[in-house]
N, C-alpha and C positions, 0 to 999 in steps of 0.2 A: 389516525394517530394524532392525539391532541397536541403534543409538543415533542420536538426532537431534542435529545440530549445524548452526547457521547458517553459511553461507559467510562467510569472513572479511571480504569486501567489504561484505556486508549488515550485519555487526556494526559495521564502521567507519562506515558511511554513515547508520545509523538508530538511533533510540530504540526500545527494545522496550516496547510498550504492554501486551501481555498475550496472552491466547488467545481466539480465537473457536472455535466448535465444530469447524471443520475446518482452521484455519490459525493460524499465529503472526501477530500484528498488529504491524507495525513502522511507524514514522513517519520519513520522510526528515528528516535533520538540517537541511536548508535549508528554513526556514520562509517562503520567498518565496511558495510555494503549498502548500496542504494535500495532501501527497503520501504516500499510504499504500502499504505493500508487504505483501502477504499471502503467507505461505510455508507450503504444506502439507507435512506429514511424508511424504515419498516419495523414492524413488531415481529416479523417472521425471523426465525433463526437459521433457516437453511436456504441457500441460494436457489436450489432447485424447486422450492416451494413458492417462489415469487411468480406472479402472473407473467406470462410469456413476454409481453411487451416490456415490462419492468426489468425482467431478467436480461433480455436482449440489450436494454439500455445500460445496465450495469456491466455486462460483458463488453460493450462498446467502450465504456470508460476504461476497463482493464486493458483493452487493446490499445487505446490511446497512450496509456502509461508504458505499456510494453514497447510500442513503436518508438517512443521517446528514449527509452533505455537502450534500445538497439542503436539508435542514432548516436547516443553517447558512448557507444563502444562495448556494450554488454551483449555478447552473442547468445547467452542462455538466459531465459526468463523463467523463474520459478513462480507458480501461481498456486495458492491454496486458500481454502476457507475451512478452518478447523473448528474453532469455537469451543474448545474444551475448557479453557480458562476464562475466556471472555464470551459470555453467551450472546452478546449483540452481534448480529450478522456483520462480518467484515471480511474483506478479501485481501490477502497478502500478494503483492506483486514485487518480486525481488530481482534485481539485475545481478547476474553471476558471470564470472569469467575465470578461466584457469589462473591460479595464483592468488585469488582473493582470499580473504581471511580464514575461510574454512573449506575451500575447494578440495575435493568434489563433494564433500559431505553436505547434507542439508544444514541450513542455518540454525534450526531448532536444536538446542543442546550442544552445538559445536562452535558457536560464535563466541570465542573467548576474548578476542581482540575488542577493544573499546576505544572509540574516538568520537569526539563531538564534531558536529557540523559547524563550519564557519558560516556566519550570516551571509557572506557572499555566495557560498555554495548553495545555501537554501534558496536564495534569490534566483540563482541561475537555474536550479531545478524547477522552481515555480514558473519561470519564463519558458523553459523547455516543454513543460507539460500544459500549462494554462495559457501561455502567451502573454502573461502579465509582467 
């Protein structure tokens, strides 16, 4: 892959938090739920098409985010890679709990609440996941 660039929709929808070993770590701008998006550097569009070692590294990054969300009090973690609107491979990792903005429905098409992240919240999430 000659150079890596985030899809314009991901750039518009997310805060860039930094790098994990195998992915770029993004945070969805809507702070109604903690919604992370992990983007590996690849031209492949499907997670299951990645070479085994790369796929395992991407899944390890997903596990790292999931573990941090559980530590922050989210008992359910939703994980999906869909790619219907944004063709660049990206994985959603979303912390869920009873009483959140659209519980128990999925966030897609049901997240009507909108709130912005405070800079201090973004910094705390960056520390929780990246240790920075």
